[in-house]
N, C-alpha and C positions, 0 to 999 in steps of 0.2 A: 810596935805590934804589926802595923800595916806593911812595913818593909819586910819583916820576917815572913809574914803570910804571903807577900807578893812573890818572894823567891820560892816558897813552897808551891804556890800556884803555878809558877813557871815550870818547876820540876815535875809536878804531877801532870800538867797539860801536855808538855813536850814528851814525857815518858809514855803517855797514852797514845800519842801519834805514832811513836816508834813501835809500841806494842800492837797497835792496829795493823800496821804493815807486816809485822812479824807473824801474826796469827792468820791474817786474811789476804796477804799480798796487796796488790794494787787496789783490789776491790775494797779493802779495809780503809785505804786512804780516800777513796771516793765517798765511802760512808762517813769518814771523819769530816770531810768538807761540808757535808750536809749537817752533821751534828754541830760543828763549830759555828756555822753560819746562823743556825737557829738559836743556839745558846748565847752567842755573842749579841744577838738582837735583844735578848732578855737582860743579860748581865750589864750591857752598856748603860742601862738606866741607873745603875748605882755608881755614884761618884765617891771617890776616896782621896785622901791626901797621902802622897809618897814623896819623900825628899823635899817637902815644902811645896810640891806641885799638885794641883788638883787634876785628877785623871779618872777615867772610867774603868770598871772591871772588865769590860769587853776587849780591852787591848790585847791581852794575852791570847785569847781565843782567835781574834782576827790575825794575830801574828802567827799562830799555829798553822794557818792556811798556807803561809809562805813556806814553812817547814815541810808541809805535806807535798806541795808542788815541787819543791827542791828534791825531795826523796824520789818522787816519781820521775823527775828529769834525770836524776843520777842513776837510778836502778832499773828504770823501765824505758820510757821514751817521752819526748817532748809532746807527742800527741796525747799520751795518757795524762800528762800534767794539764794540758788544755781541757781535756774532757772533765777532769776533776773540778776545774773552775766553773764550767757550765753546770755541773751538778750542784755546786755551792750556790750559784746564782739562782738556779731554778728552785732550790730548797728555800732560799730567802724570799723569793716571790710568793711561793706557796704559803709560807708562814704568814706573810703580810696579808694575803687574800683571806686565808681562813680566820685569822684573828680579827680582822675588820668585819668579816661576815658574822662572827660570833657576837661582836658588840652590838650588831643591829637587832638581835633578838630582845624582845621585851622580857625582863626577868619576872619570875613569879613572886608572889608576896613572901614566900618562904626563902627566897634567895639571899645569901649572905656574902657572895663574892663578886657581884657585878661591879660594884664601885672600885674594888681593888683591881679588877681586870681592866676597867676603863683607864685607870692610872698607868697600868703596866703596858697595855697594848695600844693606847692612843698614840697616833703618829702625826708628824708633820710631813705632808706630801713632798714638800721641797727637800727637806732633810733626808727623807727616805730615798728619793730618787738620786740625790747626790751620793748617799752612802752606797747604794747598790751599784751605781755607775762606777764609782772609784774602786769598789771591791773588784769588779770585773777588770777594769783597765789596769790597775796596779798589779794584780796577779798575772795577767797576760804579759805585762811588761817585765815582770820578774822572771817569767819563764823564758822570754826572749833573751834578756841580758844574761841569765844564768847559762843558757846553752851556748851563747856566743863566747862567753868567758871560758866555758868548758872546752870549746874547740881551740881557743888560743892558749889556755893554761890548763892542760889536762891533769897536771899533778898538783894543782893548787886548789883543793876543795874548799879550804877556809876562805880563799879570796873570792871565788865566784859566789859562795854562799853569802858572805857579808856584804860585798859590793851590791849585789842584786837586791838583797832584802832591805838593806839600809836605804839605798837610793829610792826604791819603790815605796817604802814607808814615808819618806819625805814627800814624794810626789803625791801620794794618797792624802796625807794630812793637809798640805797646803792647798791643794785643789778642792778637797772636800770642804774645808772650812771657808774657802772663798765662795764656792757655789752655795753652801748652806746658809751663810751668815751675811753675805754682801747686802747692804741696805738695812741690815738690822744692827750690826756693830760697825764701828769705824775700821778702816784698813789697818791701823796700828794694833787695834785690839785683836783683829782676826789673825794677824801675823804673830802676835804674842801667844794666842791660844794654840795655833798650829806649831809654833816653836817648842813650847813646853811639852806638848803631846809627842812631838817628834823625838825629844830627848829621852822620854820614857821608852818609846818604841825602839830607839837605837840600842838601849841597854838590853831590852828583851831580845832584839835581833841577834846581838852578839852572843847571848845566852843559848841560842838554838844551835850554834855551830857544833858543840860536842855531841848533841843528839843526832845530827846528820852523820857524823863520823861513826857513831855507834850503830846507826841503822845500816850504813854501808857495809860494816863488818859482819853484821848478823845475816844469816841465811834466812830467807823468807820461809 
């Protein structure tokens, strides 16, 4: 069930990225970076099992940010792609600030959602800093590698898309898990967590290639 839903999730999410660009041009992708960053911070809380591997639902939304920046690099400019990353970073920071401020309010006696909000919005400062840092670094690195490969192999769209996205997913996972969990888990456990997550994200990264081709062929 989860495997089928996982592919449906990929299809829907990546199709929405392409649709946003089709309808609203590069501004649509800026908006998507904001949407994806905020929703990923919520859906990442739910853990599921896929192919015998435990992973979070936020992976597809985080992966969609790489697709968005690749479309911006391909159809607009490297500067637009970088701007989108800053939009996503700022949106994530705003989300964290507002949700933490919300939790500080004392609920009324009639309130029925405060405990649920505590569970959903409570954060680890260390994990949050690691997550936002690696979101920014990995996306910026993806833009750099994508554009360098575009200069070297202008006719190989699949190559620059897959190499940049897969490599940056690996960098993001291993560094994030190290920063977030060092001292909490042993190094072998951290490597195991990062490796299993990377396998899932590599599959997702490969799946985004057809959507990049579709976006390139569509007129905005």
